[in-house]
C-alpha positions in Angstrom: -25.0 15.1 -4.9 -22.1 12.6 -4.7 -19.8 13.5 -1.8 -16.3 12.1 -1.2 -13.8 12.9 1.5 -10.1 12.4 1.0 -6.7 13.4 2.2 -5.7 16.7 0.5 -3.3 16.4 -2.4 -1.0 19.0 -4.0 -3.6 19.8 -6.7 -5.9 21.0 -3.9 -3.6 23.8 -2.9 -5.4 26.6 -4.7 -8.6 25.6 -3.0 -6.9 25.3 0.3 -5.5 28.8 0.0 -9.1 30.0 -0.3 -10.1 27.9 2.7 -7.3 29.3 4.9 -8.0 32.9 3.9 -11.8 32.4 4.5 -11.4 30.6 7.8 -9.2 33.3 9.3 -11.6 36.0 8.1 -14.3 34.2 10.0 -17.1 36.8 10.3 -14.7 39.7 10.0 -13.7 41.9 7.0 -10.0 41.1 7.4 -8.3 38.2 9.0 -4.8 37.1 9.9 -3.5 36.6 6.4 -5.2 39.8 5.0 -3.3 41.8 7.6 -0.1 39.8 7.1 0.1 40.1 3.3 -1.7 43.5 3.2 -2.4 43.2 -0.5 -5.2 42.3 -2.8 -7.1 39.0 -2.4 -5.1 37.6 -5.3 -1.9 38.5 -3.5 -3.1 36.9 -0.3 -4.1 33.7 -2.1 -0.7 33.6 -3.9 1.1 33.8 -0.6 -1.1 31.1 1.0 -0.6 28.8 -2.0 3.2 29.1 -1.6 2.8 28.5 2.2 0.6 25.4 1.7 3.2 23.8 -0.5 6.5 24.4 1.4 8.9 21.6 2.1 8.6 22.5 5.8 5.5 20.9 7.4 3.4 23.3 9.5 -0.3 23.8 10.3 -1.1 25.5 7.1 0.6 22.8 5.0 -1.7 21.0 2.6 -0.8 17.6 4.0 -2.7 18.3 7.3 -6.0 18.9 5.4 -8.9 16.7 4.4 -11.2 17.8 1.6 -14.8 17.1 0.8 -15.5 17.0 -3.0 -18.9 17.1 -4.6 -19.0 15.4 -8.0 -15.2 15.8 -8.1 -15.1 19.5 -7.1 -13.5 20.5 -3.8 -16.1 22.4 -1.8 -15.1 22.1 1.9 -12.0 21.4 3.9 -10.4 21.6 7.4 -7.2 20.5 9.0 -6.0 18.7 12.1 -2.5 18.6 13.7 -0.4 18.4 16.8 1.1 21.7 18.0 4.4 20.0 18.9 4.8 19.0 15.2 3.2 21.8 13.2 2.8 24.8 15.6 4.4 28.2 15.8 8.1 27.4 15.1 7.2 25.2 12.1 4.9 27.9 10.8 7.7 30.4 11.0 9.9 28.1 8.9 7.1 27.8 6.4 6.6 31.6 6.2 10.3 32.1 5.6 10.3 29.5 2.8 7.2 30.9 1.2 8.6 34.4 1.4 11.8 33.3 -0.3 9.8 31.6 -3.0 7.9 34.8 -3.7 10.7 37.3 -3.2 9.3 38.8 0.0 12.0 40.6 2.0 12.7 40.3 5.8 11.6 43.9 6.1 8.3 43.1 4.5 7.7 40.2 6.9 8.7 42.4 9.9 6.1 44.9 8.9 3.6 42.0 8.4 4.1 40.9 12.0 3.7 44.5 13.1 0.2 44.5 11.5 -0.9 41.0 12.4 1.2 39.9 15.4 -1.2 41.0 18.1 -2.9 37.6 17.5 -0.3 36.1 19.9 -2.1 37.9 22.8 -5.2 35.9 22.2 -3.7 32.7 20.8 -5.1 29.7 22.7 -2.9 27.7 25.1 -3.5 24.2 24.0 -3.5 21.2 26.3 -0.4 19.0 25.9 -1.0 16.5 23.2 -4.3 18.0 22.0 -5.4 17.4 18.5 -6.1 20.8 17.0 -8.8 21.4 14.4 -8.3 24.5 12.3 -9.0 26.2 9.0 -12.7 25.1 8.5 -14.4 26.6 5.5 -17.0 25.6 2.8 -17.9 27.3 -0.4 -21.1 29.4 0.2 -23.3 27.5 -2.2 -22.5 24.2 -0.4 -23.1 25.3 3.2 -25.7 23.8 5.5 -25.5 20.5 3.8 -23.7 18.6 6.6 -20.3 18.7 4.9 -18.4 20.2 7.9 -20.1 17.6 10.2 -18.8 14.8 8.0 -15.3 16.4 7.8 -15.2 16.9 11.6 -16.1 13.3 12.2 -13.3 12.2 10.0 -10.6 14.6 11.3 -11.5 13.7 14.9 -11.1 10.0 14.1 -7.6 10.8 12.6 -6.7 12.5 15.9 -8.0 9.5 17.9 -6.0 7.1 15.7 -2.9 9.3 16.2 -3.2 8.8 20.0 -4.9 12.1 21.1 -7.4 12.0 24.0 -8.7 15.5 23.5 -9.4 17.8 20.5 -9.5 21.6 20.5 -10.7 24.3 18.2 -10.5 28.1 18.4 -13.3 30.5 17.5 -13.2 34.2 17.1 -15.5 35.9 19.6 -18.6 36.9 17.7 -18.7 34.0 15.3 -21.7 32.5 17.1 -22.8 30.1 14.2 -19.4 28.4 14.2 -19.3 28.2 18.0 -22.8 26.6 18.0 -21.7 24.1 15.3 -18.7 23.0 17.4 -20.8 22.8 20.5 -23.3 20.6 18.6 -20.3 18.3 17.8 -19.5 17.9 21.5 -17.0 20.8 22.1 -17.4 23.2 25.0 -15.8 26.5 25.8 -12.9 26.1 28.2 -11.0 29.4 27.8 -11.3 32.9 26.4 -8.7 35.5 25.7 -9.2 39.2 25.0 -6.7 42.0 24.3 -7.1 45.6 23.3 -4.3 45.4 20.7 -5.9 42.4 19.1 -9.2 44.1 19.0 -7.7 47.3 17.5 -6.1 45.2 14.7 -8.8 42.6 14.0 -12.0 44.5 15.1 -12.8 41.5 17.3 -12.5 41.2 21.1 -10.6 37.9 21.2 -10.6 34.2 20.8 -12.4 31.3 22.6 -11.0 27.9 23.0 -13.3 24.9 22.8 -12.4 21.3 23.8 -13.9 17.8 23.7 -12.8 14.3 24.5 -11.9 11.8 21.9 
């Protein structure tokens, strides 16, 4: 098995759309983007492809990702970013641009936030200047082969090189395997948020924030 890790390129966008959809589903049946799009899996992926390729740079943009390939096939990915550069306001711009590309109306997006927006009640409050790791997913047949460990090492080094002194990652409460994997990589739980509206929408109590030094 020949593994290579590289900065994501535009041709990785279809795979990264799957990564984002899968990562936000976590251990749940439906995640953020399922609720936001409220369509078939193909419709969710189509929206996420448009979102990943916008001119606006945000935390779902392909340029923030690194990808592990096995024999030239993308099989695992994650992203790293600074909230000040790619956080909520930037994501809002990206969603607007992707929606225009796909012909989604403002009314559709307003309804989308009604379905998915309770995530704001549990969204982690990141430390100033923290390097945020997000959107971690691997194709099922390539799991438990150390690919995420390798990607984590590389993305943390990118954050260190960019000047960050701490890294953070969020985990949905109940995704114990992911939490254990991050703890093995040196992260520790520093905060937890729960909210009844989030639980009603996502069928999950809330989100934990983990942090480690760089």
